[in-house]
C-alpha positions, 0 to 999 in steps of 0.5 A, a space after each residue: 208664506 210662499 206666493 206661487 204666482 209672484 215668486 220668480 227666478 232666485 227670489 220667492 215672494 213672501 205673501 205675509 211680509 210682501 217682500 221678495 226673498 233671495 232664495 239660497 235654500 231652493 227647497 233643500 236644493 231641489 229647484 234647479 231652475 228657481 221659481 216659475 221658470 218660463 220653460 216650466 210655465 210654458 209647459 203647464 198644459 203638459 205638466 197638468 196632463 201628466 198629473 191627471 192620472 197617477 200611473 204605476 210607472 213600474 208596470 205601465 209605460 207611457 210616451 211621457 215617461 219614455 221621453 224623460 228616461 231618454 233625456 236623463 240617459 242622454 243629458 245626465 247619466 254617465 256612460 259608466 252607470 248604464 243601469 237605472 232605477 226610478 223611485 219617489 224620494 231620495 231616502 228610497 233611492 239610497 235604500 235601493 242602492 243598499 238593497 242592490 248591494 246586498 243582493 250582489 254581495 249575497 250572490 258573491 258569497 255564494 259564488 265563493 262558497 261562503 254561503 250555500 246556494 239552492 232553493 229559498 228557505 225563510 230561516 236560512 235566508 234570515 241567517 245568511 242575510 244577517 251577515 251583510 252590512 253597509 259601511 259608512 262615515 261619521 256625520 253622514 246623512 242618507 235619509 230617514 227610512 228603514 235601512 238609511 237610519 242605520 247610516 245617518 248620524 247627524 242630528 239625533 232627533 232624526 234617528 234616536 229611538 228608532 231601531 238600527 243595525 250595528 253597521 261599520 262606521 268609519 271616521 270621515 277625514 274632512 278637510 279643514 279650510 283653508 288648506 295649506 301644507 300642515 293641513 295636507 299633512 294632517 289629512 295624509 294621516 287621517 285618510 290613511 287611518 280611515 283606510 286602514 280601519 276599513 281594511 281592519 274591519 274587513 279582515 275581522 269580518 271577511 266578506 260581510 261588507 256589501 258596500 261603502 256609501 258616502 256623500 262626495 260632500 257631506 251636506 247636512 253633516 256640516 258641508 264636509 269636503 274630502 280631497 279628490 285623492 281620498 275619493 279615488 283611494 276609497 275606490 281602491 280600498 272598496 275593491 280590495 275588501 270586496 265591497 261596492 262603492 256607492 255615492 249618495 249624490 241626492 244633494 250634490 248631484 245635477 250640476 250644483 258643484 259645477 259638474 253634473 255629478 260631484 264625484 266627477 271632480 275626482 275622476 272616480 267611477 263608483 259602482 252606484 250613485 243615488 240621485 234625487 232633489 234637483 232630478 225631481 224623480 229619484 233613483 239609482 244608477 249602477 255600473 256593470 258589476 251589478 249585473 255580474 250574476 244572472 239573478 240580479 236586481 235589474 234582471 229579476 222582476 220586482 227584486 227592487 220595485 215600487 208602485 209608482 216607479 217615480 211620479 209621472 208629473 215629476 218625470 215630465 218636469 225632470 225632462 223639461 228641466 234637463 233640456 233647459 240645463 243642457 240648452 242654457 249650459 247651466 252646469 257651466 253657469 254653476 261653475 263660473 258663477 259659483 267661482 264668483 260666489 266662493 271668491 266673494 265669500 273668501 273676501 267676506 271671511 277675511 273681513 270678519 273674524 267670526 267667519 271661518 272655513 269658507 268652502 265650496 264647489 260651484 254653487 255648493 257653498 258654506 262657511 262656519 261661525 263661532 258657535 251654534 247660537 251665533 249661527 242660528 242668530 245669523 240664519 234668522 238675521 239673514 231671513 230678516 234682511 231678505 235672504 233664506 239660507 240653510 244651517 249645516 252641521 252644528 255651526 255652519 251656514 250652507 248656501 244652495 242657490 238654483 243653477 240659474 244664479 247670476 252675478 248680480 244675485 251673488 252680489 246681492 247675497 254677499 251684501 246681505 251677508 256683510 250687513 248681517 255680520 256687521 250687525 251681529 258684530 256691533 251687537 257683540 261690542 255693545 
């Protein structure tokens, strides 16, 4: 039970036990400044003022929204993604990247003479749009809304029994850590096979794939990393098969990996990214290809839209957070302190046979345990010992601290992990 007054920084206060818990959860990676950051506390009046009226931001503009959008564009948005759309919810952010891609591909098919253009007709549109698909990867999580259900494939409890589209799903050539010569050779073959399967699908189903969407690091699916070169190869193959390239950065974005956006480690420019969580307001950013046709989603009113267009209170909080991230150089902090965390986790893994596949970028970190049962016991034991962590995939623990995480808190977390591992190993021997 969270005490909203006593929680502070990277610790939340549990009012039931009276304990302060080290927060490696951060509300599913959505608290970039931790709990009760002084800058947000000082802005309580501004936040309260924005919350009095729930404004339909899509149609009615306010200075508060304009200031937030300007801050987002200046501090967070890459220059190669100048077109922005805001909405409430990460799944809806992803969903609208898909809709924008379908709109673009439909125009593209008409321009190539595959589909006839002309006056809208319900029956004709049903037939034309039924050809469009979104390529995606195994072990992906993109949300639980209408379109996103068709590309999410992690825990079946989240997707089973809901109607889904039969869209192309490709093998994810994830890295097995630690990486050596043999692993790189294995990845060479796996990546080539995935790229060839994309080409083969496109050849068998020409000009139907509107986009391929991927997470730069698959969070819920197991904290699965990909080589930077593969992300660049994906850019090339998307261009080759006539599909847009989308990154889902809802979890990886806003500084967690030591870059503002995780894909920037790979020096690759996508056509769109979906953002959310740490950004408070969710949405998409798009590049120039989305405006290749005059009748595009950014030019045609209500082509993509929602009542609220984000939430005004979230806009204000987002601006305050971005200003703090910029002033305190918190993306750099995530890189530096994250390196300390990963180094400590590697030592932790070396000391305990039960721990394997230590991996991470910045403060986006994880490790794997021998079984799902041991992983679940490990998670529960961490909470009992004073640290809240997250499960990932079937056997992994993921760590998602706030961008304000410090060296002292790295040591606190590592000490708890060490204690928990020793306890579980001792009970196994007994």
